[in-house]
N, C-alpha and C positions, 0 to 999 in steps of 0.2 A: 259670723261666717266670713272668712276671707276668700276672695276670688282672685286667683293669681293667673294673669294672662301672659302669653308669650307668642312670638311668631310674626309680629308686624315687621315692616321694613319698606324698602324702596324697590319698586319693580317697574318694568316697562309695560306699556300697553300690550294686552294680550297675554301677559305673564300670569303666574300663579303664586299664591302664598297660602300657607295654612296657619290659622290662629288656633291656639290652645287656651283653654281656661280650666284650671283645676280648683276644686273646692275641697280641700283636704279635711276641713273641720266638720263637714256635715254628718249628721247621724241618722238621717232619714233616707229612705230608699226611693220614694216616688216624688218627683218634682219636675217642674218645667225649668229648663235652662236654655239660655240663648244669648243673642248679641244685639246690641244697639250700635249705632254710629252717629257721629256728629261732625258736621262741617262748621267751622267758625261762622257765626252769623246766621246759621240755620237751625231749625229745630232738630232734636234728636229723632232718629228714625229707627224703628224696630226692623231688624234685618232678617232674623230667623230664630226659631226656637224648636226644641225637641222635648217630648215627654219621655222620661226615663223608664216608665212602666211598659209602654207599648210601642215606643219608637215613633209615634206620630210627629210629623214635622210640618212646619209652615214657613213660608218665605215671603218677603216683600216682593211685589211685582218687579221691582227694579233689579232683583238679583236672581229671579227664577231661571233655572236652566244653566246658571253659571256658578252658583254657590251650592255647597252641600254640607249640611250639618250632620254630625254623628256624635255618639257618646260612647265612652268606655266606662260603664257604670262601676265596675270594680275599681277603677282608678279614680272615680269621681271627677272625670274629665270630659269636657266637650270640645269638639274640634269644628272649625269652620274652614273647609277647603274652598278657596276662592280661585276660580279659573276665569280665563278670558277677561281679565281685569281691564277696567276702563278708567279714564281720568276722573270720572264722577264717582268712583269708588273711594277716592282719596278722602280720608276721614280719620278721626280718632274712634277706635272701636272699643266698646265696653261690654263686659260680660254681665249677665243678669241671671238671677235664680229666684224661684218662688216655690216654696214647699206646700202652699195652700191651693195650688192650681196645676193644671196640666197645660200643655201647649195646644192652643186652638187658634182659630182665626181671630178670635176676640182677644186672646192673650197677647199675641204679637202686636196688636194695635193699642195695647195699654200704654199709657205714658210711662217712661222709665221710673218716675217717682212712685208708681203703683207697684212696682216689683219689690219683693221682700228684701232682696240683696242685690247690690250692684257694685261694680269695681270702681267706685267713685275715686277720681283722682289718679287712677292707676290704669287708664286705658292704654291701648297699644296703637301706635300710629301706623297707618297704611298710606303710602304715597305711590301713586301710579303716574309715571311720567310719560309724556307723549313724544 
């Protein structure tokens, strides 16, 4: 399964960006899909995920109230609307998907290596300038 990301870029503090991740090759309907991010020298952080069957969402504490995840199931696409961006949001963002689980507080805390699919090597860079 290929995960295709888009939407990263450079934005000033307080600005907004929307990331998209499309999974055109999937054949299943119920899955968890979400986002990780990584700053060089730091561990990857689970940012948010959503369950496509019931729309349940979870967010890392660092982004709650500022980021919103949504999915367009027919398009097999997930979006991450990022508002009130801060310099500490600067990172490479990776899309993840798992057909064997749904989005829960435990799921978002899983290491990225535990996810079934991830956009390895194809993350999108978000840079927030102060």
